[in-house]
N, C-alpha and C positions, 0 to 999 in steps of 0.2 A: 504494500500500500504506500503510494507516494505521499509525502508530507504536504500540508497546506502551509503557505508562507505565513509568518507571524513576525511582528516587530519585537525582536528579542532585546534583552538588556545587554548593551555593549559597554556600559560604563562601570559596572562592578568588576573588580579584578578577579573575584572568585565568588561562587554562589553563596548567598546568605540564606539561612533557614528562615522561611517566611513566618512561622509561628514565633520564633525567637525575636524576629524583627518587631512584631507587634507586642509580644509579652514584655520585652525589655524597653518599650517606649522609644525605639530608635527609628520608627517609620518616618516621621517628619524630617529628622536630621538627615537620614540617608537619601530619602527621596528628593529632598531639596538639593543636596549635594550632587546627586546624579543628574538632575535636571539642569543645573548650572553647567556641569561638564558637557552635557548634551548640547546646550546652546553654544558653549565655547567652541565645540567641534563643528558647529554649523550643520548639524544633522537634520534631516526631515523629521517632523513631529509625528507623522503617521504613515502607514503603508496601505495602499489599495491592494486588497487581497484577491478580489474577484467578484463575480456575480453568482449567487447560489440560490436558485429557486427552492423554497422550503414549503412544507405543508402548512399553510396558514390555518387550517382547521384545528391544528393542535394548539394554537395560540389565540384564543378568543380575546377580544379587547372590550367586550361589553360589560364586564363585571370587575374591572380593575379597582384596586383599593388605594386611597391616598397613603403616601408613605413619607416618613421623615428619615432620611439617611444620615447616620452618624459618622460616615466616612468623610469627615471634614476636618481641616486644621486651620492653619493661619490665614488661609485665603478668605475666610468668612468670620470676622471678629464679631459682627452683630448678628448672632444666631437667632435671636427673637424675631428681628425684622426679616431675616432670610427665611425663617420657617413660614412666615405669613405669605411670602412670595412663592415658596416652593410648592407647586401644585401638581407635581408629578404623580401619576397613578400607575401601580405596578402589580403584576402577578409574578411570583417567583416559582421556579421549577428546580427541584433538587433531585439527585439520584435516589432511587432507580426509576425515575419517571420516563414515560414514553417520549416526552419532549427532549429530555437529555440524551436519550438513545438516538433520537432523530438527528439532533444537531451534532453529536459526537461522530456519527457516521459521515456527515457532510464535511466537517472540519478535521476529521481524522484525529479526534481527541480520545484519550484514555478515560478521562473523567471531566465533567463540567457541571456548572450551575448556570442557570439562565434567569434573567429578569426581562420580562416583556413589559415595556413601559410606554405610556402615552403621555405626551405633554400637550395640554390644551392651549388654545390661543392665549397670548399674554403670559404664558408660563415661563418661569426662569428657574434654572438650576445653577447656582453660583459656582465659581471656580473651586475645584476640589481634586483630591487624589484618592482613588478607591483602595480601601484596605481589604475588602472582600472577606469579612469576618466569618460569614456562614460557610464559605468554601474552605477557609482556613480550618474551621472547627471540623468539618467533614474529613479533611485530609488527616488531621491530627488523630481523630477518633478511629480512623481506618489505617493508620500507620502508612500513609502515602507521603512520599517525599515531595515537599513543596518548597521551592526556593525562588530567589529573585531571577534565576536564569532559566527555570522551566515553566514558570507561570505564563499563561497566554491570555490575552484579552482581545475580544472582537466586538464590533458593532455590526449588526445586519439591519439595514433599513427596510421596513415592511411596506413602504409606499414611496412613490416618486416625491422628490423634493418640491416644496412650494415656496414661492418667494416670501421672504421674511423668516424662514427657518434657518437656524445657524448652529453649528458645532464649533466651539472655540477649543482648539487643541494646542496647548502651549501658546506660542506666538503666532500660530497660523489659524486660519478660519476655513472650515470645510462646508461647502454648499453644493447644490446642483447634483445631488445623488440620484440614482435610479433605483427603482424597486428591486430589492434583493442584493444591492451592492453591499460589499463587506469591507470594512477597514480594520486595522489593528494599530495599537500604539504600545509603547513600553510601559511597564508597571508604574513607573515614577512620573508619568506625564500628567500634569494638571490639565483639567478640561472643564468646560462649562457649556450649557446650552440655553438658548432662548427661542421662543416661538412667537414671532411678531406677525405671523400669518393669520388667516381666519379659519384655518382647518387644524385638526389635531395632527401631531407628529408621532409616528409609531415606530419603535425599534425593538430589537433584541440586543441585550448586552450579555455577552458570554465570557465567563472566566473558566479556565480549564488548564489541563496539562496534556 
């Protein structure tokens, strides 16, 4: 089975255990350092992986729940105000769900967790870096090695881009995607989204190995 491209960590000199990174409160320090080195080396902030038609019947978007994501650090000092603006709605799928099997087969992953999220018009998700605590816990409980060099992160867009919809990935902005386009970025990459269109923006966020 050929591998699917992924934007891997090129800034860490050696793999860092992901669980220890979070447990020892080193996530912010190391992610910030890696991102600064990334910028210094003038690397692209994301990778276009390809276009992967998926079975949308597995990911209904009519019953999504509002979510408050704790994977935030210094980029959002005013969390109370941020929470009022953060109107993202999410369904999460963990192993051994049919959804995870489906996406793992497409992206050639051994394990993954998925968040199907919808951002309504005028929705904002401020700049943040994902800690992926649920997937971290899954790997720890199942003795699965998870490091800064084998963790993979993908976005699959479920509909064509509409004017006003924006992904901010580090210092770059991503727009004009097509339905089922897939992109990847390194684990330390800060990102944000806003939806200034008059239609919902729907994606899958996948973390896996």
